[in-house]
C-alpha positions as CSV (number, residue, x, y, z in Angstrom):
1,X,2.9,-15.5,-5.7
2,X,6.0,-13.5,-4.7
3,X,5.7,-10.2,-2.8
4,X,7.9,-7.8,-0.9
5,X,6.0,-5.4,1.4
6,X,7.7,-2.5,3.2
7,X,6.0,-0.1,5.8
8,X,7.7,2.8,7.5
9,X,5.7,4.9,10.0
10,X,6.5,7.9,12.2
11,X,4.3,8.9,15.1
12,X,4.7,12.1,17.2
13,X,2.9,12.8,20.4
14,X,1.9,16.4,20.9
15,X,-0.2,15.9,24.1
16,X,-1.7,12.9,26.0
17,X,-4.8,13.1,23.7
18,X,-3.3,14.0,20.3
19,X,-0.8,12.2,18.1
20,X,0.2,12.7,14.5
21,X,1.3,9.9,12.2
22,X,2.9,9.7,8.8
23,X,3.4,6.4,6.9
24,X,5.0,5.3,3.7
25,X,4.1,1.9,2.3
26,X,5.7,0.2,-0.7
27,X,5.1,-3.2,-2.3
28,X,6.6,-5.1,-5.2
29,X,5.4,-8.5,-6.4
30,X,3.7,-10.6,-9.1
31,X,1.0,-13.2,-9.3
32,X,-0.8,-15.3,-11.9
33,X,-4.6,-14.9,-12.2
34,X,-6.8,-17.3,-14.2
35,X,-10.0,-15.8,-15.7
36,X,-12.8,-18.4,-16.4
37,X,-15.5,-17.7,-19.0
38,X,-18.9,-18.7,-17.4
39,X,-20.4,-19.1,-20.9
40,X,-18.0,-21.9,-21.8
41,X,-15.3,-19.9,-23.7
42,X,-11.6,-20.4,-23.3
43,X,-9.9,-19.5,-20.0
44,X,-7.3,-16.8,-19.9
45,X,-4.2,-16.7,-17.7
46,X,-2.8,-13.2,-16.8
47,X,0.6,-12.5,-15.3
48,X,0.0,-9.5,-13.0
49,X,2.9,-7.3,-11.8
50,X,2.2,-5.3,-8.6
51,X,3.7,-2.0,-9.6
52,X,2.6,1.6,-9.4
53,X,3.9,3.3,-12.5
54,X,1.8,6.5,-12.3
55,X,3.9,8.6,-14.7
56,X,7.3,10.1,-14.0
57,X,7.1,10.6,-10.2
58,X,8.5,8.8,-7.2
59,X,7.3,5.4,-8.5
60,X,9.6,5.5,-11.5
61,X,12.5,6.6,-9.5
62,X,12.1,3.6,-7.1
63,X,11.8,1.1,-9.9
64,X,8.0,1.1,-10.0
65,X,6.7,-0.1,-6.6
66,X,3.1,0.2,-5.5
67,X,3.4,3.3,-3.3
68,X,1.1,4.9,-0.7
69,X,1.7,7.9,1.5
70,X,-0.5,8.6,4.6
71,X,-0.8,11.5,7.0
72,X,-3.2,11.3,9.9
73,X,-4.0,12.2,13.5
74,X,-5.1,10.1,16.5
75,X,-7.3,11.8,19.0
76,X,-8.1,10.1,22.3
77,X,-11.4,11.1,23.9
78,X,-12.3,10.2,27.5
79,X,-9.0,8.6,28.3
80,X,-5.3,9.3,28.9
81,X,-4.2,8.2,25.4
82,X,-1.5,5.8,26.7
């Protein structure tokens, strides 16, 4: 299995108890999967490409990676948030 994984995150602290975070994750890769028939039929081998071609958006522009974008917040209760 060959894989390239890339993760970029940005975190901004507003106060000692509140932080915002944005992340972008991309992955490229491939692997081979073997499917075995439990009823005695022939096995099948699949070549799987890790790509996220979801139409004509950012995935096609970036040569089809598996792409995820995340926005979140971290809230610290009962502590300083350090």
